N, C-alpha and C positions, 0 to 999 in steps of 0.2 A: 820550898818546893820546889817539886823539877818541872821544865821546861813541858814533858809531859801531861804532869797534873795539876799544870796554870790556867787559872778560870777570867771568861773576860767576862767584864760588866757591860751593857751595850743597855745605854737609858734615854728614853724618852722624853725633853723632856721641855716644857709650854713657853710659848716665846717670848711671851709677857713678865711673866712671874719665874721663869727660870723653877715651877714644880717635876718634879717628877710625873710626868700620866703613867709610861706604863718602862718597866725594864726588864730586861733576861740574864743569863750567863748561861756563854758555852765557852766549851773549850779547842784546844788545837782541833787536838781530836775530834768533837764533836763536830767542832763544823765541815770537815773533808769528808766526813760519812757524812753529810744531810748533801755536799758540793756531788759528793757518790752517787747514793739512793736517785735527786734528783734531776742525776743524769739517767741512765737508766728508766727513775718510768721518760720518761721526754722522747730516749733513745725507742723503747717499745709506745707508749702510745703514734712517736710518729713511722713504723713501723706499720702497725694496724693501720691507720692510714693512709701507707701506701698499698698493703695486699687487699684491700676491702672498701677499697672506692675508687671510681674510676683514672686518679691520677695518677696511677700505675701501667697507665698504656702512654704516660712520656717515657717511661723509662727503657732504656738499647733492650730490648727480645720479649718483653712483651708483649711487640703490638703484632711482632712474629703469630705467636699464643691465638693473640687475638683474631690476624686473620684464618688461619687453621680452624677457629671456631668458626667464623660466619660459614665458614666454605663447610663444615661441616649441619650447620645448622639449616643450609641453601638446603641441601642436599636432603636433611628429612625432611625438608618443608614439600620437596618433589617427591619422594616417599610419601607421604601424607598424601599427595593428588593423586596421587597417581592410587592408593587406598578408599578413598573416597569417588572416582572413576567409577572405579570397579565396585563400588556397596552401593551406588548409586543404578552402574547396569543393572546389576540384580534386584533391587528395590526397582526398578523395571520391570523385569522378567517375571516382578512374585507377582507384580498391579497389572499386566498383561495373564499371567493363570489364571489371575480372581475373576478377571475379570472374558474371559472365555474364549478370548483374544489365538492361544492357542495352547498344546496340549503340553504337560506336563513331563509326559517324557520325549518328545522333539528337544527342553532347552538341555543345555550343556552345564558340568558345572563351574563351576564361579574359578577353580586353577585352570580347568580347557578353555573359559574364555581369555580368561590371564597368555596360554598361550597360543592363541592364534591371533592373539594382537600383537603381540610377540612375532610374530612368523608374518605378519601385514604389513608389520614394518622393518622388516630387517627388508622384505619382500621392493618396499619404496626405496631403503634404502640403496638394494643390492642395486635395483633398474637405475635412478641419480648415478652413481657410481663406475655402472659400465659404459653407458654414455658420454662420463665426464676419460677414461678410461679409452671408449673407442675414438673420439675425438683427440685426445693427445695420443694413439697410435697413430692416428692417422697424419700432426703435424712432424710429427720425431720421422713419418717415414717420407713424407713429403723434400725434410732437412734430410736424410742424407743423399734423394735420391738425386736436389742438387746438390753438393759439395763429391757429393759423387762423378756425377756430371760436367768433367774439366776435355771435354775437347772443344767448348765454344766457350774463348772468356766469357763471353755476354750475360750468361744465364748465370756467374757466377758476378752477384751486384751488391756493396754496398748497401748497408740502411742508409735513408737518407737522412735524418733526423732520429734525436732519442724520443720518444713522445707515443700517445695508443689510435691506433685508429677510429678514429667516431663517423667514418664516414667511408666503403669501400662502394668501387670506382664498379658505376652498371652498364655495361655497356650496350645490353638491348633498349635499355628508357635514354642512351647517350648522353649518360653520365661517362665519360672515361679517364679520369682526377680520381685519385683515394687521397681524399682530405685523413690529417693526422693533426692531433690536439698534442701543444707542447708548453716546455717553458719558455721564459722570456728569457731573453740572447743563449741559446742555447742557438748551437750551430747547426749547418747544412750544410753536409759534407755530399760530396760527389758520390754517385751513384758506381762511376768506375769510372776508367783514364780515359779522357776527350777532350775536347776545347770548349771551351765556355763563348758562343755561338753567338748569342748578345745579352743583355740585359738589359730591359727596360721598367722606367718608372710608371705603375698601375694608377688607374682612377681613386685606390684609395693611398697614395704614398708608398706606399708598399712597392716590390720587382718584382719582374717574373724571368728569372734566369733561363739556360735555353743552352743546354746539355749538353755535346755532340760528340760518336765515335763511331766515326767507318755509318753503316748505316742506321745504329742505333739513336734514338737524341731522349734525352732525356728532361720534362717540360719542370719549372719548378714558379708557383705560384703565391705573393703574398710574403713574402720575403721582406724582415723588416731591410739590412743592410748591406750591399755585397759586398760584399772583400777580397772577388778576384773581377776584375774588370774586361769587357769583350776579347775575344783573341788570346787571353790567357790559358793557355795548355796547362791541367794538372792530374794529382795524380786520384788513385781507386783514395777518397776515405778523406783527402784535403777538404777545407771548408773554404768552399764560398762565397756563405755567407750567416747571415744572424737576425735568430726570429726575434718580432720586435716584444713577443707576451699579449701580443692585444687579437692578434688572424692567427688561424687554420692553418698548414702548409695546406698544400695542392701538389699533388702531384702527377704525372703523363712519363708513361714510358711508351717508346716505340717505336720498330725498328720492321725495316727495306716498307714501309710507311703504313702494316701494319698495327693494330692494338697491340700491350703486349702487360696481361696479365701482372701489378701489380704485387697482388698476395704471392705467385707462385713463384715467380723469382728468385724475392726477394724475403730471405730467412728475416723477420721481423720483433 
């Protein structure tokens, strides 16, 4: 008998008596066929499990499709909410007509009502946009005027620190300092070329630095660390101290004894 047609007998024996309980015959070709079919069945089952269960979301590429599906479903929910709102308005109009509160001739159609609502939304959005654009254009005009005026070097001041203005100066209320919120270890910079007139420790363990350039004086308060001692000449933009992250920087600008508006002189 050739090797291809040779069959093998596999038997299951009892442990104590060695009595044959079960046996079967299989050929080499049959064994290979059974293994191949088993592998194909396992692959098909895994494919079905991945395609039709949430397990597919862990595979590369499926998460993006899930995100797109969520976006589509979110847009559909918004559309349904808009439709539901229109239906409620329509039913409210019907109720008012039935109760005799309004005349049927004065009622607009559903599509015209939707157009009116959309027009109102556009008008509100345009009002906000116009206000923002007007404020932005005003700041840009101030920026251009500031950069164009080079006759007086004091008018071109460097920003003292990176941060956000928390409260501007209010000279009408005798508040002459502009408060700026900064991060820890942020550099405090010289707004102009000048000399450190003084650097004194304050009651809260911070420092007050006075920078003088001719008749122009800049006063920094609540500086965490002083980097330039008294009497040091500094250039514009040079670091004179560091913030401790616990206090806000307060800065005052004076020229010839007159208060100088911080936001008018410095592009922040």
